[in-house]
C-alpha positions, 0 to 999 in steps of 0.5 A, spaced: 778 088 108 783 082 109 788 082 114 793 078 109 792 084 104 794 088 110 800 084 112 802 084 104 802 091 104 807 092 110 811 086 107 810 082 113 811 075 111 813 071 118 808 067 122 802 071 125 799 065 129 801 067 136 799 074 138 805 075 143 810 081 144 815 078 139 810 078 133 807 085 135 814 088 135 815 086 128 809 088 125 809 095 128 816 096 125 814 093 118 808 098 119 812 104 120 817 103 115 812 101 110 806 106 111 808 114 111 805 119 116 803 124 111 797 129 110 798 130 103 790 129 101 789 136 105 794 139 099 791 135 093 784 137 094 782 130 097 777 129 103 779 124 109 774 120 111 775 117 118 772 110 117 775 104 117 773 102 110 776 108 107 782 108 111 783 101 109 782 102 101 787 109 102 793 105 105 792 098 103 790 098 096 792 105 094 799 104 098 798 111 101 800 113 108 796 117 113 796 121 119 795 118 126 787 118 126 788 113 119 795 109 121 793 108 128 786 106 126 788 101 121 793 098 126 788 097 131 784 093 126 789 089 124 792 087 131 784 086 133 784 081 127 790 078 129 788 076 136 791 082 140 787 085 146 788 092 144 784 099 145 784 106 142 787 112 147 786 119 146 792 124 147 794 132 148 800 133 144 805 138 146 806 145 143 813 147 143 811 154 141 806 155 146 810 151 152 803 147 153 799 141 151 793 142 147 787 143 150 783 138 146 785 131 144 788 131 138 792 124 137 790 117 138 795 111 140 794 104 142 794 100 148 796 093 147 796 088 153 800 081 153 799 077 158 797 082 163 803 087 161 801 093 158 804 096 152 803 103 148 804 102 140 803 109 136 805 108 129 802 115 128 806 121 130 812 120 125 818 124 124 824 124 129 819 122 135 816 116 132 818 110 136 820 104 133 818 098 138 812 098 143 813 101 149 812 098 156 807 102 160 811 104 166 813 110 169 820 113 170 824 108 166 828 110 160 827 106 154 832 106 149 831 105 142 834 106 135 831 113 135 833 115 142 831 114 149 823 114 150 820 115 157 813 115 160 812 119 167 805 118 170 802 123 175 795 122 178 792 118 172 795 122 167 801 119 163 806 124 160 810 121 154 817 124 152 824 123 149 831 125 150 833 129 144 840 128 140 844 133 137 844 133 129 851 133 125 849 137 118 855 136 113 853 143 110 855 148 115 852 154 111 845 150 112 842 153 118 838 148 123 834 152 128 831 145 131 838 142 133 837 141 140 842 141 146 844 135 148 840 132 154 834 136 152 827 133 154 822 133 148 815 133 151 811 129 146 804 128 149 800 126 155 794 121 155 790 117 160 788 110 160 780 111 158 778 107 152 776 111 146 772 110 140 774 112 133 768 116 133 770 120 138 775 123 133 770 125 128 770 132 130 778 133 130 778 130 123 773 135 120 777 140 124 784 139 122 782 139 115 778 145 115 782 150 120 787 154 116 791 155 123 794 148 124 801 145 122 797 140 118 794 145 113 800 150 113 805 145 111 805 138 106 808 133 110 810 126 109 815 122 113 817 115 113 822 111 118 827 107 114 832 102 116 837 107 118 833 113 120 828 117 117 826 121 110 821 127 112 819 131 106 816 138 108 814 142 103 819 142 098 825 140 103 827 133 104 830 131 110 834 125 111 836 123 118 841 117 119 840 115 127 847 114 131 851 117 126 856 118 131 855 117 139 849 121 141 849 124 134 844 124 128 846 125 121 842 130 118 842 132 110 837 138 108 835 138 101 831 143 097 827 140 091 825 143 085 817 143 083 818 137 078 822 133 083 817 133 089 813 127 085 819 123 083 821 124 091 815 121 093 815 115 089 822 114 090 823 115 097 816 114 100 813 109 094 807 114 094 804 116 087 798 121 088 792 121 084 791 128 084 796 134 084 800 136 090 801 143 092 806 143 097 
């Protein structure tokens, strides 16, 4: 594994000699705009191995994406190679339907410390709740970014991550969007502690996510990628194209239903993914 090969994969061509916040911010943005959040392996009959070599080969050499366990693990390795003080953390994601956080850890994220200041870096949430920049680990402070306003709230050592949701403008009113939020709504994303984790702490989770028929990842094929203007999200046969800040506090949402023969073409054109095995959306 070679960090230069990783940097080429994310099209990062600048200096990487000083592990400072500016470089971290640039590498992070390149990562999320080059590496999709995707679970397509589950829907192609492929097994996902949670070891660094397998993840590296899949994402860097085969130019695929991955879910949080893969994408954040790869980023963790790359940042270590580049000289950053970085550790893995575990999180419990918020389940809107249940109105509660998951009982077990089901997400990983990174904490990076630069000159005594801690930042949260998470390249593996995907979709419209993906931050575009490292977030200062501070409680109660709004942190506006292009995708929206993020914040952390801390209570007795547990940190809660949330985002202020924006409305969507949909050009075709006949297409319903059941997820359009009320302006000012808070979307809880996950909670976490600062206890350092090891990738092996998530081996059972990796196996469970692939074996259980009840998770969203097994029920839906998902591929999302951050773009310079917003987001592509392919869920099943539905392609959502989001342009952030289309008007004040409102994002443009285009919903396109694909035919079977258009799915692989869309993966190649929008996500730069060519699958080795047949996808069953």
